[in-house]
N, C-alpha and C positions, 0 to 999 in steps of 0.2 A: 615783297620779296627783295625788296633794296637792301632791307635793314639786315638780311642774311648775307647779300653779297659783301655790302659795307664790314661788317663783321669777319668774314672770310681773308678781307683783303688786311686789316687790320691785322688779324692774327699772323698773317704770312710776314707782313712790313715787322712785326714784331719778332719773329724767328728769325730774319732774315738778320736784325740787329744782334742777335745772340748767337753768333756761331758758335761752332764747338774749337779749340783749336785743329783739331782733325779737318773741318771742312773747310775752315777758313785756310788751311795749306792745301786742298785740293780746289778750290773756288780760284786761290790765288795763281790754278795752273790752269783751268779749263776756262775763266772767264776770258769775255772778246775772243774768241772763236781761236784761243791758240791752240787747240786740242783738234787739229785735221780738219781746221775752218768748220769746225760745228760750234753754232750755237748752244748755249747753255744757260738756264738761268735756275736761280736757285728760290728753294722753300716757296713751292707754285702747290695751290690746289688743285689736284685733280680727284675725281670724282669725292669720295668723301675723307679724302688722307692729304695732308701736306708731305709731299714728296721732297729730300734734300736737294736733288738736280735733276732735272730734265734736260734732254736734248730732243725736243717736239720733233723737229726734221727727220731724224732718226729713231723717233719713239724709243728711247732710251732713257727710263731711269736709274739714278745711282743713288744707292742708301748705303750711308755710314752709322755703322753698328758698335755701340758700346759694349760691353760686359752685361747689361741688363737685357740684350738681347739674345744670348745664349740660350736654345731651344726653345724660342718662344712661339708656342701654333700660332698664336695672333699674326705672327709676321707672316705664316705660309698664306693664311687668310687674305692677309693685305694685298701681297702678291700677284695670288690668284682673282682678285678683284680688279687689280691693274691689269695685268695683264687679258683680262676679261676686255677691257677698254680698249686695247691693241697695245699696250706696249710689254716691251721688255724690261725686266727688274735685274740689275746687277747690284751684290752686295758685298762690301769690305768692312772688315774691321777696322776701328779708329788706329788699334797699334798698327795696320799694317801701312796705313796712310802716312802717319808719322814716322814710322820705320824702313818702309819701302814703297816710298812715292813713286821713285820711277817705273817699279814692277807695278804698280797700281794704274799708273797712266798707259804702259804696253799694252795692258789688259782693256782698257777702255778705248784706245786707241784701235784695238783686235775688234771689237765688239761694235764699233761705229763702223770699222770697215766692212762687217758681215751683213747690215741693212743699208741698203739703198738708199737713197734721199726719199724723202715721200714726195712724192708729185704737188703740185701746186693743188688748190681745190680749184675747179672748173669755172670759168668767169659765167657770170650770169650774163645773157644776150642785152649789151647795150652797155655794161660796165666794161670800161676802158676800151671802148671800139673809138673814141674819138681821135684818138691817133692814129689808128688805122685808114680812116677815111681821108685824111689827109687834107 
């Protein structure tokens, strides 16, 4: 199993090194919790896909699409599978990011506000309890 995980990690790293101009433009405005204090990561494997950006706390996936995605039924299937994993998917055209970055950021902020933070996973008994015992 480790070989498969290692290949996925290498693929994600490769995608991160090869950002499109639209991905780079958006990434420079959402990285480092710049957008609503939310942490985004890029080119992450989720399920059997690699998503452009994801805010795991708000379960929001952001996909940027070029012309090759126009009317592509595979994208609907992909979105359905990602939604079945508990994520929301929002898509923007590359040219919208380049020509109207402020509008894209406003839309993203609005989407982030619609969905509250995902509560942290409950701790297992004994995990982190040492600080509570004094």
